[in-house]
C-alpha positions in Angstrom: -38.0 -9.6 112.4 -37.3 -12.2 109.7 -38.5 -12.2 106.1 -40.6 -15.2 105.0 -41.2 -16.9 101.7 -44.7 -16.7 100.5 -45.6 -20.3 101.3 -44.4 -20.0 105.0 -46.8 -19.1 107.8 -47.1 -15.3 108.1 -45.4 -15.4 111.5 -43.0 -12.8 112.8 -40.6 -14.5 115.0 -39.3 -11.4 116.8 -42.7 -10.4 118.0 -44.0 -14.0 118.4 -46.9 -13.0 116.2 -48.8 -15.0 113.6 -50.1 -12.3 111.2 -52.5 -14.7 109.4 -54.5 -15.6 112.6 -54.1 -12.3 114.6 -57.2 -10.3 115.0 -57.5 -6.6 115.7 -58.7 -7.1 119.3 -55.7 -9.4 119.9 -53.3 -6.8 118.4 -54.9 -4.0 120.4 -54.4 -6.0 123.6 -50.8 -6.7 122.8 -50.2 -3.0 122.1 -52.0 -2.0 125.3 -49.9 -4.3 127.4 -46.6 -3.3 125.8 -45.7 -6.7 124.2 -46.2 -5.2 120.7 -45.9 -1.8 119.2 -47.5 -0.3 116.1 -44.0 0.2 114.6 -43.2 -3.5 115.0 -46.5 -4.5 113.5 -46.2 -2.0 110.6 -42.6 -3.2 109.9 -43.8 -6.8 109.9 -46.4 -6.0 107.2 -44.0 -3.9 105.2 -41.4 -6.7 105.2 -43.9 -9.3 104.3 -45.1 -7.1 101.4 -41.5 -6.9 100.2 -41.1 -10.6 100.4 -44.5 -11.8 98.9 -46.1 -9.1 96.8 -43.8 -9.8 93.8 -45.8 -13.0 93.4 -49.3 -11.5 93.6 -48.9 -7.8 92.6 -51.6 -6.6 94.9 -49.9 -3.5 96.4 -49.4 -0.6 94.0 -47.8 1.8 96.4 -46.5 1.9 100.0 -47.1 5.1 101.9 -43.6 6.5 102.8 -45.1 7.9 106.0 -46.4 4.5 107.3 -43.7 4.1 110.0 -44.1 7.7 111.1 -47.8 7.1 111.5 -47.1 4.0 113.6 -44.6 6.0 115.7 -47.3 8.6 116.4 -49.7 5.8 117.4 -47.2 4.4 119.8 -46.6 7.8 121.3 -50.3 8.4 121.8 -50.6 5.1 123.6 -47.6 5.8 125.8 -49.3 9.1 126.8 -52.6 7.4 127.6 -54.3 9.0 124.5 -55.1 5.9 122.4 -57.9 6.6 119.9 -59.4 3.2 120.2 -59.1 -0.4 118.9 -58.0 0.7 115.4 -55.2 2.9 116.6 -51.9 1.6 115.1 -53.6 -1.0 112.9 -52.2 -1.1 109.3 -54.8 -0.7 106.5 -54.5 -0.8 102.7 -56.8 1.2 100.5 -58.1 0.4 97.0 -56.6 2.7 94.4 -59.9 4.5 93.7 -60.0 6.1 97.1 -58.5 9.6 97.3 -55.5 9.6 99.6 -53.6 12.8 100.0 -49.9 12.4 99.0 -50.5 9.1 97.2 -51.6 8.5 93.7 -55.3 7.6 93.2 -55.6 6.2 89.7 -58.5 3.8 89.5 -56.0 1.7 87.6 -55.7 4.3 84.8 -52.6 6.1 83.6 -54.9 9.1 82.9 -55.3 10.0 86.6 -51.6 10.6 87.1 -51.9 13.8 89.3 -52.5 12.8 93.0 -55.6 14.2 94.8 -55.2 17.1 97.1 -57.1 15.7 100.0 -58.3 12.5 101.6 -61.6 10.8 100.9 -64.1 11.1 103.8 -63.5 7.5 104.8 -59.7 8.0 104.9 -60.3 11.0 107.2 -62.3 8.6 109.5 -59.4 6.1 109.4 -56.8 8.7 110.3 -59.1 10.0 113.1 -59.2 6.5 114.5 -55.4 6.3 114.4 -55.2 3.6 111.7 -51.9 3.4 109.8 -52.4 3.9 106.1 -49.9 1.4 104.6 -50.6 2.2 100.9 -52.8 1.5 97.9 -53.9 -1.7 96.3 -54.3 -2.7 92.7 -57.7 -3.0 91.1 -59.5 -3.8 87.9 -59.2 -0.7 85.9 -62.1 1.7 86.2 -63.9 -0.9 88.4 -64.3 -3.2 85.4 -66.4 -0.5 83.7 -64.4 0.2 80.6 -65.1 -2.9 78.5 -67.4 -6.0 78.8 -64.2 -7.9 77.9 -62.1 -6.5 80.8 -59.9 -9.0 82.7 -60.4 -8.8 86.5 -57.4 -7.7 88.4 -55.7 -6.0 85.3 -55.0 -2.4 85.0 -52.6 -0.3 82.9 -51.1 1.0 86.2 -50.6 -2.3 88.1 -50.6 -5.0 85.5 -52.3 -8.3 86.4 -52.9 -9.2 90.1 -52.7 -13.0 90.8 -54.9 -15.2 93.0 -52.6 -16.1 96.0 -54.0 -19.6 96.2 -53.1 -20.6 92.6 -51.0 -17.9 90.9 -52.3 -18.4 87.4 -55.9 -18.1 88.5 -58.1 -15.0 88.3 -58.5 -13.0 91.5 -61.9 -11.5 90.4 -62.6 -7.8 90.8 -62.7 -5.0 91.0 -61.3 -4.9 94.6 -58.7 -7.5 93.5 -55.7 -6.1 95.2 -57.5 -5.4 98.5 -58.8 -9.0 98.8 -55.5 -10.6 97.7 -53.4 -8.4 100.0 -55.5 -9.3 103.0 -55.4 -13.0 102.1 -51.6 -12.9 101.7 -51.3 -11.1 105.1 -49.9 -7.9 103.6 -52.1 -5.8 105.9 -54.4 -6.5 108.8 -57.4 -5.2 106.8 -58.1 -3.4 103.6 -60.8 -1.2 102.1 -62.5 -2.1 98.8 -65.5 -0.7 96.9 -68.4 -2.3 95.1 -70.9 -1.4 92.5 -72.0 -5.0 91.7 -70.0 -7.7 93.3 -66.6 -5.9 93.5 -66.1 -6.6 97.2 -67.8 -9.9 97.7 -66.5 -11.7 94.6 -62.8 -11.0 95.0 -63.2 -11.8 98.7 -64.8 -15.1 97.9 -62.1 -15.9 95.4 -59.3 -15.0 97.8 -60.8 -16.9 100.7 -61.4 -13.8 103.0 -64.3 -11.9 104.5 -65.8 -9.0 102.5 -68.8 -6.8 103.4 -70.8 -4.7 101.0 -72.7 -2.4 103.4 -76.1 -0.8 103.0 -75.8 2.0 100.5 -75.1 5.3 102.2 -73.6 3.8 105.4 -70.1 4.9 104.3 -69.5 8.2 102.6 -68.7 8.0 98.9 -67.0 11.5 98.9 -63.6 11.3 97.3 -64.0 7.9 95.7 -63.7 7.5 91.9 -67.3 6.5 91.0 -69.3 4.3 88.7 -72.6 5.2 90.2 -73.6 7.0 93.4 -76.9 4.9 93.3 -74.9 1.7 93.8 -71.3 2.4 94.8 -70.2 1.8 98.4 -66.9 1.2 100.1 -66.5 -1.7 102.5 -64.1 -3.8 104.5 -62.1 -6.8 103.6 -60.5 -8.9 106.3 -59.3 -12.4 107.3 -61.7 -12.4 110.2 -65.3 -11.2 110.6 -64.5 -9.4 113.8 -61.9 -7.3 111.9 -64.4 -6.5 109.1 -66.9 -5.4 111.8 -64.4 -3.1 113.5 -63.2 -1.6 110.2 -66.8 -1.1 109.1 -67.6 0.8 112.3 -64.6 3.2 111.7 -65.5 3.7 108.0 -68.9 4.9 109.0 -67.4 7.4 111.4 -68.0 5.8 114.7 -67.1 2.7 116.7 -70.0 0.3 117.4 -68.8 -2.3 119.9 -71.9 -4.5 119.8 -70.8 -5.4 116.2 -68.3 -7.7 117.9 -70.8 -10.1 119.5 -71.5 -13.1 117.3 -75.1 -14.2 116.9 -76.2 -17.8 117.5 -77.1 -20.1 114.7 -79.6 -21.9 117.0 -83.1 -21.0 116.0 -82.0 -18.7 113.2 -84.1 -18.9 110.0 -81.9 -19.0 106.9 -83.2 -19.0 103.3 -80.8 -20.8 101.0 -80.7 -19.5 97.4 -78.7 -22.2 95.7 -78.3 -20.3 92.3 -77.2 -23.1 90.0 -74.4 -22.7 87.5 -71.4 -22.3 89.7 -70.5 -26.0 89.3 -70.6 -29.2 91.2 -67.8 -28.3 93.6 -69.5 -25.1 94.7 -72.8 -26.9 95.0 -71.1 -29.3 97.4 -69.7 -26.5 99.5 -73.2 -25.0 99.8 -74.7 -28.3 100.8 -72.0 -28.7 103.4 -72.8 -25.2 104.7 -76.5 -26.1 104.9 -75.7 -29.3 106.9 -73.6 -27.2 109.2 -76.4 -24.7 109.8 -78.8 -27.5 110.6 -76.4 -29.2 112.9 -76.1 -26.0 114.9 -79.9 -25.6 115.2 -80.7 -23.3 112.3 -83.9 -23.7 110.3 -83.1 -23.8 106.6 -85.6 -23.1 103.8 -84.9 -23.2 100.1 -85.8 -20.0 98.3 -85.5 -18.4 94.9 -85.0 -14.7 94.1 -87.2 -13.3 91.3 -86.7 -10.9 88.4 -83.0 -11.3 88.1 -82.8 -10.9 84.3 -84.8 -7.7 84.4 -82.9 -6.3 87.3 -79.6 -6.9 85.5 -80.8 -5.5 82.2 -82.4 -2.3 83.5 -79.6 -1.8 86.0 -76.9 -2.0 83.4 -78.6 0.5 81.2 -79.0 2.9 84.1 -75.3 2.6 85.1 -74.2 4.0 81.7 -76.0 7.3 82.4 -74.9 7.4 86.0 -71.2 6.6 85.1 -70.9 9.5 82.7 -72.6 12.0 85.0 -70.9 10.9 88.3 -67.4 10.4 86.8 -67.3 13.8 85.2 -68.5 15.3 88.4 -65.7 13.6 90.2 -63.1 14.6 87.6 -63.8 18.2 88.3 -62.2 17.7 91.7 -59.0 16.5 90.2 -57.1 19.3 88.4 -54.5 18.3 85.9 -56.3 15.1 84.6 -58.9 14.6 81.8 -62.1 16.4 82.8 -64.6 14.5 80.6 -65.4 11.0 79.3 -64.5 12.2 75.8 -61.1 13.3 77.0 -60.5 9.9 78.7 -61.4 8.1 75.5 -58.9 10.2 73.6 -56.2 9.7 76.2 -56.7 5.9 76.0 -56.5 6.0 72.2 -53.2 7.8 72.4 -51.6 5.8 75.2 -49.4 2.8 74.4 -50.6 0.6 77.2 -54.2 1.4 78.0 -55.9 -0.5 75.2 -53.3 -3.3 75.0 -55.5 -5.8 76.9 -59.1 -4.8 76.0 -61.0 -1.9 74.6 -63.3 0.8 75.9 -66.7 -0.2 74.6 -68.5 0.8 77.8 -66.8 4.3 77.7 -68.2 4.8 74.2 -71.7 3.5 75.3 -71.7 5.8 78.4 -70.7 8.8 76.3 -73.8 8.2 74.1 -76.1 7.5 77.1 -79.0 9.9 77.9 -78.6 12.5 80.6 -79.4 12.0 84.3 -82.7 13.9 83.8 -83.9 11.6 80.9 -87.3 10.0 81.6 -86.2 6.6 80.1 -83.1 6.6 82.4 -85.2 7.5 85.5 -87.6 4.7 84.8 -84.7 2.2 84.3 -83.2 3.1 87.7 -86.6 3.1 89.4 -87.4 -0.3 87.9 -84.1 -1.9 88.7 -84.0 -0.7 92.3 -87.6 -1.6 93.1 -87.3 -5.0 91.6 -84.1 -5.7 93.5 -85.5 -4.6 96.8 -88.7 -6.7 96.3 -86.7 -9.7 95.3 -85.1 -9.7 98.8 -87.8 -8.2 100.9 -90.5 -10.5 99.7 -88.4 -13.6 100.4 -87.4 -12.4 103.8 -91.0 -11.6 104.8 -92.6 -14.7 103.2 -90.5 -17.1 105.2 -89.8 -15.0 108.3 -86.0 -15.2 107.5 -83.1 -13.7 109.4 -80.8 -13.9 106.3 -80.5 -15.3 102.8 -77.5 -17.5 102.2 -76.1 -18.0 98.6 -72.9 -19.2 97.0 -70.5 -16.2 96.5 -68.3 -17.7 93.7 -67.2 -20.7 91.8 -63.6 -21.9 91.5 -61.4 -19.2 90.0 -60.8 -19.5 86.2 -57.4 -19.2 84.6 -56.3 -15.6 84.1 -55.9 -16.1 80.4 -59.5 -17.2 80.1 -60.6 -13.7 80.9 -63.9 -13.0 82.7 -66.3 -15.6 81.2 -69.9 -14.7 81.9 -71.4 -16.8 84.6 -73.9 -16.8 87.6 -73.8 -14.1 90.2 -75.6 -13.7 93.5 -74.3 -10.2 94.2 -76.7 -8.3 91.9 -79.9 -8.2 94.0 -78.2 -6.7 97.1 -76.0 -4.5 95.0 -78.9 -2.9 93.0 -81.1 -2.8 96.1 -78.4 -1.2 98.2 -78.7 -3.9 100.9 -75.9 -5.5 102.9 -74.1 -8.6 101.7 -71.2 -10.3 103.5 -69.2 -13.2 102.2 -67.4 -15.7 104.5 -65.0 -18.6 103.5 -67.0 -21.8 103.4 -64.9 -24.4 101.7 -62.6 -25.2 98.7 -62.7 -26.7 95.2 -59.3 -28.3 95.3 -56.9 -25.5 96.4 -59.4 -22.7 95.3 -61.6 -21.0 98.0 -65.4 -20.9 97.8 -67.4 -18.4 99.9 -71.0 -18.1 100.9 -72.8 -14.8 101.1 -75.3 -13.7 103.8 -77.8 -11.1 102.5 -80.1 -9.0 104.7 -82.7 -6.3 104.4 -82.0 -2.6 104.3 -79.9 -1.4 107.3 -79.3 -4.9 108.6 -75.5 -4.7 108.4 -75.0 -5.5 112.1 -77.3 -8.5 111.9 -75.6 -10.0 108.8 -72.1 -9.4 110.3 -73.1 -11.1 113.6 -74.6 -14.1 111.7 -71.4 -14.2 109.5 -69.3 -14.3 112.7 -71.4 -17.2 114.0 -71.0 -19.1 110.8 -67.3 -18.4 110.6 -66.8 -19.8 114.1 -68.8 -22.9 113.3 -67.3 -23.6 109.9 -63.6 -22.6 110.5 -63.1 -22.9 106.7 -60.5 -20.3 105.9 -56.9 -21.2 105.3 -53.8 -19.3 104.3 -52.9 -19.2 100.6 -50.6 -21.8 99.1 -49.1 -19.7 96.3 -49.2 -22.7 93.9 -47.9 -21.8 90.5 -50.7 -23.6 88.7 -53.5 -26.1 89.4 -52.1 -29.5 90.5 
């Protein structure tokens, strides 16, 4: 197996395998017929990581047992005991997901003592035979330490780069998971989202990302922001891989996820959400034209109450963060146990406050308790408004999904995270599924479109996303340009 420079196709000559285009079903067939082993596949990803990750800084740690896990997978297969389509498939995990034997830091130097056991979703992955390759970089504390945080930066991992243009922001907070998948450093990765932290980095990296319905994936063993919005979800280069990983994360394989829907006759509400820029508007218009050419009925829609959803939701998150984080910290002996102790750790650390402050930590420390009537009303209001904003539009127009732009062109890293439009908030606060798929480019920078569905409609949005992906064929491998041409 030969090493490749970042700009070369992610092809392993020894195994005649194009990592960028390979899907999990293809890899499973190759392993079943003996033309590929999990060890060969795992080595290919490890060697590509060694060759490429120095440019993008998306992988924080490689699991030293990865090849042993792959050997065990190959042995199971040789004995006729394969655990299914994910057996032997290399997976990377965001660094806020507890993984026994590996650091789980949420990007913070304070969480320096590794967890004692796997998160529930990691146990599901191991039970399915997946190979845990390692941990990915993330925006520190899920971008919930300061309103001036820079996406993709943490005191543990430094700054992750966008693989398409290296001086551009990768978005966050699942920056490393999205970038690693785009750069073909793993077949799939797991991210987490509170409000846009899966779909936004996926859109910026030009890959698929699913934020599932809240509660579909166990949150046990994941560093939290809020149990009322947090969820883990898959990132992948192909919708079929996202669907397969999603089925394992929820604890069972659901094979009907693999059948794409048809665009013919589908009813799609287009929420154009202005403010992303002319290039994004053009990508959305091209997506609308594609849907119509393939027989979909397209209706322009608007989602209501966004300002109030955002304001009440942000206030509620402060209370939830303090409560849920301190509850989680009690499971991690040897690290700070309270938000006050984390604040003091950051003040004493030479790196933690070097890029931005911890204003949100101070605000959360002063937030009312989880039993406070004002907080309870804020959470109830935010969730109800968000659900109505989606449910009412779906019902009024008889829609299958709502389509919206996921992201605009990535800004320069040194520009920070300038406030701008978002289409992630309604589904995030409602707890509804939202999947982003590559749809086009602004120069060399990817633009994604999101498909949002009602509560529990994860399979439906994934199948629709697969149909759109097949029709659009918009994804392309990163170019690793040093700067914008």
